[in-house]
C-alpha positions as CSV (number, residue, x, y, z in Angstrom):
1,M,99.9,180.9,344.4
2,T,97.5,181.4,347.3
3,V,98.8,183.4,350.2
4,L,98.8,181.2,353.2
5,S,97.5,182.1,356.6
6,S,99.7,181.5,359.6
7,R,96.8,179.9,361.5
8,V,96.8,176.1,361.6
9,E,93.0,176.2,361.2
10,W,93.4,177.5,357.6
11,Y,94.7,174.1,356.7
12,G,92.4,172.1,358.8
13,S,89.2,170.4,357.7
14,E,85.6,170.4,358.7
15,F,86.2,166.6,359.3
16,S,89.0,166.9,361.8
17,E,86.8,165.7,364.7
18,G,89.5,166.5,367.3
19,V,91.4,163.3,366.7
20,K,94.7,163.2,368.5
21,P,97.5,163.6,365.9
22,A,100.1,160.9,365.3
23,M,103.2,160.9,363.2
24,N,102.9,159.8,359.5
25,P,103.5,156.0,359.4
26,N,104.6,156.2,355.8
27,T,107.9,158.0,356.5
28,R,110.5,155.9,354.8
29,R,113.7,157.8,354.8
30,I,114.0,159.9,358.0
31,S,113.0,158.9,361.5
32,C,109.7,160.5,362.6
33,L,111.3,161.1,366.0
34,T,113.5,163.8,364.4
35,I,110.4,165.9,363.8
36,L,109.0,165.3,367.3
37,V,112.2,166.3,368.9
38,M,112.7,169.4,366.8
39,L,109.1,170.9,366.9
40,S,109.7,172.8,370.1
41,L,113.0,174.4,369.1
42,T,113.3,178.0,368.1
43,F,116.1,178.8,365.7
44,V,118.2,181.9,365.1
45,F,120.2,181.7,361.9
46,S,123.6,182.7,363.2
47,G,127.1,181.4,363.8
48,S,128.3,179.0,366.5
49,A,131.1,179.6,369.0
50,T,132.5,176.1,368.3
51,A,132.2,176.1,364.5
52,K,133.0,172.9,362.6
53,Q,132.3,171.1,359.4
54,V,129.4,168.6,359.7
55,T,128.0,166.0,357.3
56,L,124.5,164.6,357.9
57,G,123.6,161.3,356.4
58,P,123.6,159.2,354.5
59,Y,119.9,159.1,353.9
60,N,118.8,156.2,351.7
61,T,116.7,157.4,348.8
62,L,115.3,156.0,345.6
63,D,118.2,157.7,343.8
64,G,120.9,156.4,346.2
65,R,122.6,157.8,349.2
66,Y,122.2,161.5,350.0
67,D,124.1,163.7,352.4
68,V,124.6,167.3,353.2
69,T,127.8,169.0,354.4
70,F,128.0,172.4,356.0
71,E,129.9,174.7,358.4
72,T,128.2,175.3,361.8
73,S,129.6,178.8,361.7
74,R,126.9,179.6,359.1
75,I,124.0,177.4,360.2
76,S,123.6,175.1,363.2
77,E,123.3,171.4,363.0
78,E,119.9,171.5,364.7
79,Q,118.6,173.8,362.0
80,V,119.9,171.6,359.2
81,R,118.4,168.5,360.7
82,Q,115.0,170.1,360.4
83,L,115.3,171.8,357.1
84,I,116.9,168.8,355.4
85,L,113.4,167.2,355.6
86,L,112.3,169.6,352.9
87,S,115.0,168.6,350.5
88,P,114.0,167.5,347.0
89,G,117.0,165.1,347.2
90,L,115.1,163.0,349.8
91,S,112.0,162.9,347.6
92,S,109.9,162.0,350.6
93,P,106.2,161.9,349.7
94,D,105.2,162.5,353.3
95,Y,105.7,166.3,352.9
96,T,103.4,166.5,349.8
97,L,100.9,163.7,350.2
98,V,98.9,162.1,353.0
99,P,98.9,158.3,352.8
100,S,95.7,157.0,351.3
101,L,93.0,155.7,353.6
102,E,93.8,152.2,352.3
103,Y,97.4,152.3,353.3
104,C,98.3,149.7,355.9
105,V,101.6,148.1,357.0
106,K,101.4,144.5,358.1
107,G,103.1,143.9,361.4
108,D,103.2,147.7,362.3
109,P,101.8,148.1,365.8
110,K,100.1,151.4,364.7
111,Y,97.7,149.4,362.6
112,R,95.2,146.7,363.3
113,E,95.0,143.7,360.9
114,C,95.1,145.0,357.4
115,D,92.4,142.6,356.1
116,G,90.6,143.8,352.9
117,R,91.6,147.5,353.1
118,K,88.1,148.6,351.9
119,P,85.3,150.4,353.8
120,E,83.4,147.2,354.6
121,S,86.6,145.7,356.2
122,P,86.4,145.7,360.1
123,N,89.6,147.7,360.6
124,F,89.3,150.1,357.6
125,F,88.3,153.2,359.5
126,V,90.6,152.7,362.5
127,N,93.6,152.3,360.2
128,A,92.5,155.2,358.0
129,E,92.5,157.4,361.0
130,V,96.2,156.5,361.6
131,N,97.0,157.8,358.1
132,L,94.9,161.0,358.5
133,N,96.5,161.7,361.9
134,G,100.0,161.3,360.4
135,G,99.1,163.8,357.7
136,R,97.8,166.3,360.2
137,Q,100.9,166.0,362.4
138,T,103.2,166.5,359.4
139,L,101.2,169.6,358.3
140,R,101.4,171.0,361.8
141,F,105.2,170.6,361.6
142,L,105.3,172.6,358.4
143,L,103.0,175.3,359.8
144,T,105.2,175.8,362.9
145,L,108.6,175.4,361.2
146,N,110.9,178.4,361.6
147,H,112.7,178.7,358.3
148,P,115.0,181.3,356.5
149,K,113.4,183.5,353.9
150,E,115.1,181.6,351.1
151,L,112.8,178.6,351.8
152,L,109.6,180.5,351.8
153,E,108.5,179.2,348.4
154,V,109.5,175.6,349.4
155,V,107.5,175.6,352.6
156,R,104.5,177.2,350.9
157,Y,104.6,174.6,348.1
158,L,104.7,171.7,350.6
159,K,102.0,173.2,352.8
160,D,99.7,173.7,349.8
161,S,100.3,170.2,348.5
162,L,99.9,168.4,351.8
163,S,96.8,170.4,353.0
164,F,95.1,169.6,349.7
165,S,95.9,165.9,349.9
166,L,94.6,165.9,353.5
167,W,91.3,167.5,352.4
168,I,90.9,164.8,349.7
169,E,91.5,161.9,352.1
170,E,89.3,163.4,354.9
171,T,86.5,163.9,352.4
172,R,86.8,160.3,351.2
173,Y,86.8,159.2,354.8
174,Q,83.5,160.9,355.6
175,F,82.0,159.8,352.3
176,F,82.7,156.2,353.0
177,K,81.2,156.7,356.5
178,T,77.9,158.2,355.1
179,W,77.9,157.6,351.3
180,D,76.5,161.1,351.1
181,V,77.4,162.6,347.6
182,A,76.8,166.1,349.0
183,L,80.2,165.8,350.8
184,L,82.0,165.5,347.5
185,K,80.4,168.8,346.2
186,R,82.1,171.0,348.9
187,Q,84.6,173.6,347.7
188,S,88.1,173.8,349.1
189,H,91.5,175.2,348.1
190,G,89.8,177.1,345.2
191,I,88.5,173.9,343.7
192,D,84.7,173.7,342.9
193,P,83.8,170.0,342.3
194,I,80.2,170.9,341.1
195,R,81.7,172.9,338.2
196,L,84.6,170.6,337.4
197,C,83.2,167.2,338.2
198,D,79.6,167.2,337.1
199,S,79.8,163.9,335.2
200,A,81.5,162.0,338.1
201,L,79.1,163.4,340.6
202,K,76.0,162.4,338.5
203,K,77.3,158.8,338.2
204,L,77.7,158.6,341.9
205,E,74.2,159.9,342.5
206,L,72.7,157.4,340.1
207,T,74.5,154.5,341.7
208,S,73.2,152.7,344.8
209,N,75.7,149.9,345.0
210,R,78.4,150.9,347.5
211,A,81.1,148.8,345.8
212,D,80.5,150.8,342.6
213,K,80.5,154.1,344.6
214,Y,83.8,153.1,346.1
215,Q,85.3,152.7,342.6
216,L,83.6,155.8,341.2
217,V,84.9,158.1,343.9
218,N,88.3,157.7,342.2
219,D,86.9,159.7,339.2
220,W,86.0,162.5,341.6
221,Q,89.4,162.4,343.1
222,N,91.2,162.6,339.8
223,C,88.8,165.4,338.7
224,V,89.6,167.7,341.6
225,N,93.3,166.8,341.7
226,R,94.2,167.7,338.1
227,P,93.4,171.4,338.2
228,F,95.0,171.8,341.6
229,Q,98.2,170.1,340.6
230,D,98.3,172.3,337.4
231,R,98.0,175.4,339.6
232,L,100.5,174.1,342.2
233,G,103.2,173.4,339.7
234,N,106.6,171.7,340.4
235,Y,108.8,171.8,343.5
236,P,110.5,175.2,343.6
237,L,114.0,174.0,343.1
238,R,115.5,177.4,342.7
239,S,114.3,178.4,346.2
240,W,116.0,175.3,347.6
241,Q,119.2,176.1,345.7
242,R,119.2,179.7,347.0
243,F,119.0,178.3,350.5
244,L,121.9,176.0,349.9
245,K,124.0,178.9,348.5
246,A,123.1,181.3,351.3
247,Y,124.3,179.0,354.0
248,G,127.1,177.2,352.1
249,I,125.5,173.8,352.3
250,E,126.8,171.1,349.9
251,E,124.5,168.2,348.9
252,G,126.2,164.8,348.8
253,P,126.7,162.0,349.0
254,A,129.4,162.8,351.5
255,V,131.9,160.8,349.5
256,K,131.4,163.2,346.6
257,N,132.5,166.1,348.7
258,I,135.5,164.2,350.1
259,F,136.5,163.3,346.6
260,I,136.2,166.9,345.4
261,R,138.3,168.1,348.3
262,A,140.9,165.4,347.7
263,T,141.3,166.3,344.0
264,D,141.6,170.0,344.9
265,L,144.4,169.2,347.4
266,E,146.1,167.0,344.8
267,E,146.0,169.8,342.2
268,K,147.6,172.1,344.8
269,G,150.4,169.6,345.4
270,S,149.2,168.7,349.0
271,Y,149.7,165.0,348.2
272,S,149.9,163.7,351.8
273,E,146.5,165.2,352.7
274,A,145.0,164.1,349.4
275,K,146.3,160.6,349.9
276,A,144.6,160.4,353.3
277,M,141.3,161.4,351.8
278,Y,141.5,158.9,349.0
279,E,142.4,156.2,351.4
280,R,139.4,157.2,353.5
281,I,137.1,156.8,350.5
282,I,138.4,153.3,349.8
283,R,138.0,152.4,353.4
284,E,134.7,153.9,354.3
285,Y,132.8,154.2,351.0
286,P,133.8,151.0,349.0
287,E,130.5,150.6,347.1
288,D,129.3,154.2,346.6
289,I,128.8,155.0,342.9
290,K,129.7,158.2,341.0
291,E,127.2,158.7,338.1
292,D,127.1,161.3,335.4
293,E,125.7,161.5,331.9
294,I,128.2,159.2,330.3
295,S,129.7,156.9,333.1
296,S,129.1,155.1,336.3
297,E,132.0,154.1,338.5
298,K,132.7,153.5,342.2
299,Y,134.3,156.4,344.0
300,S,136.7,153.8,345.6
301,T,137.9,152.9,342.1
302,L,138.4,156.5,341.2
303,A,140.3,157.1,344.5
304,L,142.5,154.2,343.8
305,D,143.2,155.6,340.3
306,R,144.3,158.9,341.9
307,L,146.5,157.2,344.4
308,K,148.3,155.4,341.6
309,V,148.8,158.6,339.7
310,M,150.4,160.2,342.7
311,A,152.5,157.1,343.3
312,C,153.7,157.4,339.6
313,R,154.6,161.0,340.0
314,S,156.5,160.4,343.2
315,K,158.9,158.2,341.2
316,R,159.5,160.7,338.5
317,P,161.5,163.8,338.7
318,T,159.4,165.4,336.0
319,E,156.8,164.3,333.4
320,F,158.1,163.9,329.8
321,S,156.9,166.7,327.6
322,A,157.6,168.4,324.3
323,K,157.3,171.9,323.1
324,E,155.6,170.8,319.9
325,P,153.0,168.1,319.4
326,Q,154.6,166.8,316.2
327,S,157.9,166.2,317.9
328,L,156.1,164.2,320.6
329,A,154.2,162.2,318.0
330,D,157.5,161.4,316.2
331,R,159.1,160.3,319.5
332,I,156.3,157.9,320.3
333,R,156.4,156.4,316.8
334,E,160.2,156.0,317.1
335,V,159.9,154.2,320.5
336,L,157.1,151.9,319.2
337,Q,159.3,150.8,316.2
338,K,162.2,150.1,318.5
339,K,160.0,148.0,320.8
340,D,161.4,149.8,323.9
341,P,158.9,149.2,326.8
342,G,160.8,151.2,329.4
343,T,161.0,154.4,327.3
344,L,157.4,154.0,326.2
345,I,156.2,153.9,329.8
346,D,158.3,157.0,330.6
347,L,156.8,158.9,327.6
348,A,153.2,158.5,329.0
349,S,151.8,160.9,331.5
350,C,151.1,159.5,335.0
351,D,147.6,160.8,334.6
352,F,146.8,158.3,331.7
353,E,143.6,157.1,330.2
354,V,142.7,154.3,327.8
355,G,139.4,153.2,326.1
356,A,137.3,152.9,323.0
357,Y,138.2,154.8,319.9
358,A,135.9,157.9,319.2
359,S,133.9,157.1,322.4
360,D,133.4,158.4,325.9
361,N,134.0,154.9,327.2
362,I,137.5,155.5,328.8
363,W,139.1,154.6,332.1
364,A,142.3,155.4,334.0
365,L,145.3,153.1,333.7
366,T,148.9,153.8,334.8
367,P,151.7,153.9,332.2
368,K,153.2,150.9,333.8
369,E,150.0,148.9,333.3
370,A,149.1,150.2,329.8
371,G,152.6,150.4,328.2
372,P,153.4,146.7,327.7
373,I,149.8,146.1,326.4
374,I,150.1,148.9,323.9
375,L,153.6,147.8,322.8
376,A,152.4,144.2,322.2
377,A,149.5,145.6,320.1
378,S,151.8,147.8,318.1
379,Q,152.9,144.7,316.1
380,R,149.6,145.1,314.2
381,F,150.3,148.8,313.4
382,D,150.7,149.8,309.8
383,Y,153.3,152.5,310.2
384,R,152.9,153.7,306.6
385,S,149.3,154.7,307.4
386,S,150.2,156.7,310.5
387,K,149.2,160.3,310.7
388,S,149.3,163.0,313.3
389,T,146.4,165.5,313.3
390,K,145.6,168.6,315.2
391,L,142.1,168.3,316.8
392,T,142.0,171.6,318.7
393,D,144.5,174.0,320.2
394,Q,144.6,171.8,323.2
395,F,144.5,168.3,321.7
396,W,146.5,166.4,319.0
397,S,146.2,162.8,317.8
398,L,148.7,160.3,316.4
399,E,146.8,157.5,314.7
400,F,147.5,154.1,313.1
401,S,145.4,151.4,311.5
402,D,146.1,147.7,311.0
403,P,147.3,146.4,307.6
404,E,143.7,145.6,306.6
405,H,142.6,149.1,307.6
406,K,139.8,147.6,309.8
407,E,141.0,148.7,313.3
408,S,142.1,152.1,314.6
409,Y,144.6,153.0,317.3
410,A,145.0,156.6,318.5
411,F,147.6,158.2,320.9
412,G,146.0,161.3,322.4
413,L,148.3,164.3,323.1
414,R,147.2,167.2,325.2
415,R,148.5,170.6,325.9
416,I,149.4,171.6,329.5
417,K,150.4,175.3,329.7
418,N,153.0,175.6,327.0
419,T,154.1,172.0,326.6
420,W,152.6,168.8,325.2
421,V,152.2,165.4,327.0
422,W,150.9,162.0,325.9
423,G,147.8,161.4,328.0
424,S,145.7,158.7,326.4
425,F,145.4,155.7,324.1
426,T,142.2,154.5,322.4
427,T,141.4,151.7,320.0
428,S,138.5,150.1,318.1
429,N,140.0,146.6,318.6
430,S,137.7,144.8,321.0
431,S,140.2,142.2,322.2
432,L,142.8,144.9,322.9
433,L,140.1,146.8,324.9
434,D,139.5,143.7,326.9
435,A,143.3,143.5,327.6
436,L,143.4,147.1,328.7
437,Y,140.5,146.6,331.0
438,A,141.9,143.5,332.7
439,P,144.0,145.4,335.2
440,K,140.8,147.2,336.5
441,K,139.3,143.8,337.4
442,R,142.1,142.9,339.8
443,N,141.7,143.1,343.6
444,P,142.3,146.7,344.7
445,K,145.1,145.5,347.0
446,Q,146.8,143.9,344.0
447,N,146.6,147.2,342.1
448,Q,148.4,149.2,344.8
C-alpha cells in the first residue's frame, strides 16, 4: 500500500477551488456534530483518575444495534467516541466513499430543490458541492485524527479509499462543467486512465451529445475504480481487532455483554447479582435479538429462561444425579412406566432443554413445564423398543419409538464432573413439539 504523506494537500485535488468544507450530509449512523466537537482534541492514551466502565451506543446499523463497552482506566471515553467512527461494525460508507454528485436529500436544508439530479438541472452543481465539501471535511478528520499505533492500517485504508473517491467525484464535477475529456485522462493515486481506459475515453471523444457523455463517463469511472479497489483490498479487520484487544474494548450490543456477565456470575453462584442483570435485560432490552449460526432469539427470552433455572435450583437442595448413565436411564424408564409426574420432574435438571430430534432446533423449558407434557406423550412409547446408547464420553441417550416405529423420542443425559444428569428431551413428533413450545408463547409475566 502507498505510504501516506502527513500533509492534507497530498489528498487534495487540483479541483478543490478553495470551497469552504462542510460535513458529509450522508452520515446516517453517527451525528456529524461528534466529529466537529472532537477535531480540536489532543489525546494521550493513558488511564483516568476516575476510572469506570462505560458503554457507548446503541448505534443503529444495517446489521442491528451496535455498542462498545470499555474501562476508562485503559482508554478515555473521548478517545473512544472518535475512534469508534472507524469501526467496521458501523459500516458507515462516509469514511470510505464520497457521496456521488447526484446525491440529494429532499427537505434537507443543506440542499436546494433536488429536481432532475443531472448536470443540466438548475441546482445540480450547487448540490454537488455540498457532497464534495462533506467528503473533504471527513478526509480532513481522518488526516488530523490522533490514533494509537494499532489503528495505523485502518486509518491508512480509510484515507486511501476516501481520497480516491473524492478524486473521482471532483473529476466528474469538472468534466460536467466543461465536457473536456482531457480531464478524464489525468493520473492520480497510481492510476493511469490513458493506459487502462482507452476504449472508454475514445467513445467519449467521439460523442458530441452531452446526455450520452453523461452516461459514458460511468464506463470511465468503473475502469479506474476496479484496479484501485483490487490494490486497496478489504478493510484491515485484524488491525481493528488488535486495537480492541490492546484497550480491552468489547463490541456489543451492550445487552450481549450484560448477558455474558450475568451468566458468568450465575456459574460462580452469585445468583442475586446475576438475577439483577437478567431482570435488567428484560426491562431495558426487551426486543434485542441474539443471533448465531443456528438460532435467533431475544435476549429477554434467554434472560427469562435463566431466571427460571435459578428459581428451580433455589427450590431444590441438590440436582438429581447418578454415577452411571445406565442407572439414570433405567430410573427414567421406571418413572415413566409408573406415570409418576412429581418424580419425573425431580429427575430432570433445572437447566433443561427440549426440541426437535437430531436437530439444533432446541429451546429451554423448566422441568415443571416439560415434565407433564413428556409424561402424557409417553403413552405412545413402545417400551420394548427402548435402548440406551453412549454417544460420547460426555453424552448418553435413552430412546423410544412409537408402536408403528414412525416417531422417535430421546432423553439426553450429560456428564457433569463425575456424575450424570438428565438435561434434555427431543422428539420427531410435530404435535408434541408444538405442545412443548406452547409455554414459550405465553406472556413473560405468566412464565415467571
